[in-house]
N, C-alpha and C positions, 0 to 999 in steps of 0.2 A: 196342252197336255195330250199325249197320245193315249187313247183308250186301249190298254193292253188286256188281252184275255188272261185269266188266271192259268198258270202252268204249274205242273208238278215240279219242274226244275227249269232253269234257264236254258234257252236254246244254245247249242254249241255249234258255232259256224267256223269252218276252216276257210280262210281267205288267202288265195294265191294272188299276190299283187306286188309287182316290183317297183312301181312308182310310189315314192314316199308320200306325196300329197294325196293321191287316191287312197293309199293305205290309212292315212290319218282320217280322211273323210269316212271311210268304212268303219274305222275304230270308233269314231264319234257316234255314228249311226247305231252301232251295236250297243254302245253305252246307253243310248236313249231307250232302246227296247229291252234293256237289261239282259242282253245276250252275252255269252262268253265267246270271245274271238280268239282263234289261233291264227297266227299270221306267218306266211312263208313267202319269201321273195321269189322263189323259183319252184317249179313243179317237183323237182327231185326232193327238196326239203318237205314239200307238202305231202308227198306220197309217204315219206317216213312218218310224219305226224299223223296222217290218216290211218296208218297201220297201228300206231301206238295209242292214240286217244280216240274215245268215242265222239263222233260228231253227228249232228242232225242234218247238216247241209254243207255244201262246198260252194264257194264262189271262186270260179276259175277264170282268171284273166288269160285269155287264149290267144296265142300266136300260132297260126296253123303251120308256120315254117319251123317251129321249134319242136323237134322230135320228142324231147323229154316231156313236154306238156301233153302231147298226144298220148304218149305211153302212160303217163300218170292218169290221164282221163280214162283210158281203157282199163287200167288196173283198178281204179276206184270203182268203176262201173261193175266189175265182176267180183267185187268184194262186199257181200252183204253185211249189214250190221243188224243184229237181233232178228235175223231172218228176212230183212227187208233191204232193198237197195237204197242207197243214200242219194238224195237229189243233188245233182251238180248243175249249178246255174252258171252259164257263160256270162261273165261280167266283163264287158269288153267295149272297145271303141268300134268293133265290127269292121275292121279295115277290109275284110274279104267281101262284105256286102251281103252276107247271108240274111235270110229272114228268120223270124221266130220258128216257123215251120221247119226250115232247113236244120236248125240246131236241134229241135225236138226229134226229127227223123234220124239224126246222128246219135241220139241217146241222151242229150242234155234235158234237164227239167225245164229249160226255157232260156231266154235271152234277156239280159238287162244291159241296155246301152248306157255307157258313160256319157257325161259325167255323173257322179253320184249325186242324187237329189233325195234327201231323206224320205219324204212322204211317198214318192214314187218307188223307192227301194222297199219300204215297209209293205206297200200294197203288193209288190212282186213276191216278197217273202211269203206273205199270207196266201197268195195264189198257189205258190209251189207247195206249201204245207197242205193246203186243201187237196191238191192233185195227188199228193202222196199219203193221204188219209192220216195226217198228223194233226194234233191239236192246233187251232188257229193262233196267230200272233195277236190279231186285233179283235176287240169286241165287235160283234156284229150289231147292226141296228136292231135286230130282234131282241138283243140283250140290253137295250136302252142306250146304246152308244150313239153319239152323233157320227154321221158319215164324214170321213176325211176326204178332202180334195186330193186327188192323186195327180194333179197337174204340176205340183211343185218339182 
């Protein structure tokens, strides 16, 4: 059982992922943490959803050669929600070889390397939420929760 922190409402995460297997893995992970997922196969679809629905976070599978993904990323970055920027996490196989620091310097909330591994993904989501001063996903050891292994 994953020790989830109490939340006022479920996290809403927009996932941009064209690979159906990775999309199913992300969907299953979001079900476990009781988050609501919006899924888009392409960045253009995601940008439309981002403008239409409130989201707490974006998972963007990024191909630096795809101009629509770069455009969507730039548009999302400059569109605040509730007066705050929405964290955009690069969820990628990182074919370009960038480091976490490179992604952060570009404006991403961080880097999550595929393949999707649930506990590692949950820990990354929690890190991003803390960085953006949002309520945590996981209960902390201070609240009596057991520490999860993030090696999965």
